[in-house]
C-alpha positions as semicolon CSV with decimal commas, in nm:
position;residue;x (nm);y (nm);z (nm)
1;M;0,252;0,851;1,469
2;R;0,121;1,123;1,242
3;M;0,262;1,454;1,125
4;T;0,186;1,716;0,866
5;A;0,333;1,706;0,517
6;K;0,550;2,008;0,589
7;E;0,697;1,851;0,905
8;F;0,756;1,520;0,727
9;A;0,927;1,691;0,434
10;K;1,154;1,893;0,659
11;K;1,245;1,597;0,879
12;N;1,329;1,365;0,586
13;N;1,487;1,625;0,352
14;I;1,226;1,572;0,081
15;P;1,067;1,857;-0,114
16;L;0,719;1,944;0,012
17;Y;0,580;1,916;-0,339
18;T;0,703;1,554;-0,362
19;V;0,540;1,463;-0,031
20;K;0,209;1,614;-0,145
21;R;0,236;1,436;-0,480
22;Y;0,293;1,101;-0,305
23;C;-0,012;1,170;-0,089
24;K;-0,227;1,244;-0,394
25;K;-0,105;0,928;-0,572
26;G;-0,174;0,714;-0,266
27;I;0,187;0,615;-0,203
28;F;0,163;0,760;0,148
29;R;-0,126;0,678;0,377
30;C;-0,267;1,016;0,476
31;H;-0,579;1,218;0,552
32;M;-0,655;1,566;0,437
33;I;-0,768;1,800;0,712
34;G;-0,875;2,122;0,548
35;R;-0,585;2,202;0,317
36;K;-0,323;2,012;0,519
37;Y;-0,217;1,651;0,489
38;S;-0,184;1,435;0,800
39;I;0,062;1,157;0,714
40;D;0,107;0,817;0,882
41;V;0,484;0,835;0,937
42;D;0,559;0,463;0,980
43;Y;0,377;0,371;0,660
44;A;0,536;0,660;0,470
45;L;0,889;0,559;0,573
46;K;0,824;0,202;0,457
47;A;0,695;0,336;0,126
48;L;1,007;0,551;0,084
49;T;1,238;0,254;0,139
50;Q;1,043;0,054;-0,121
51;L;1,072;0,341;-0,367
52;D;1,448;0,360;-0,304
53;E;1,486;-0,014;-0,366
54;Q;1,289;0,008;-0,691
55;Q;1,499;0,301;-0,807
56;A;1,821;0,115;-0,723
57;V;1,711;-0,176;-0,941
58;L;1,631;0,059;-1,229
59;N;1,968;0,235;-1,202
60;K;2,171;-0,087;-1,203
61;P;2,412;-0,071;-1,499
62;I;2,363;-0,322;-1,778
63;K;2,662;-0,542;-1,853
64;P;2,754;-0,504;-2,221
65;A;2,775;-0,813;-2,441
66;P;3,131;-0,921;-2,509
67;Y;3,268;-0,856;-2,855
68;V;3,367;-1,180;-3,022
69;R;3,612;-1,159;-3,307
70;K;3,557;-1,439;-3,554
71;R;3,895;-1,462;-3,719
72;K;4,234;-1,326;-3,632
73;I;4,450;-1,203;-3,918
74;N;4,813;-1,179;-3,813
75;T;5,011;-1,234;-4,131
76;Q;4,978;-1,155;-4,498
77;S;4,898;-1,518;-4,579
78;D;4,610;-1,510;-4,328
79;F;4,481;-1,197;-4,499
80;L;4,502;-1,356;-4,845
81;K;4,327;-1,671;-4,722
82;A;4,047;-1,462;-4,570
83;L;4,018;-1,265;-4,894
84;D;3,988;-1,586;-5,099
85;D;3,723;-1,715;-4,859
86;L;3,525;-1,392;-4,906
87;R;3,546;-1,420;-5,284
88;R;3,420;-1,778;-5,272
89;G;3,144;-1,685;-5,030
90;I;3,261;-1,907;-4,744
91;A;3,303;-1,642;-4,475
């Protein structure tokens, strides 16, 4: 099934400029008749779903690396021991 770029944009709630840009880039299979694009609808819908899947992968949040604390200082003696280790160059 084929339809014009304007009809396809209206039916799928996509800006007309985006549809024309996808036609120019070759994302949609289409023919230009005069100044109008004739789009293969089945192929264009498949291309849109692939674009959505690619975008979903790109927008997936990255899990932050856990913060690992090396030494826990609870008491004054722990603090003094850590300070001595720093002075000796152990830590």
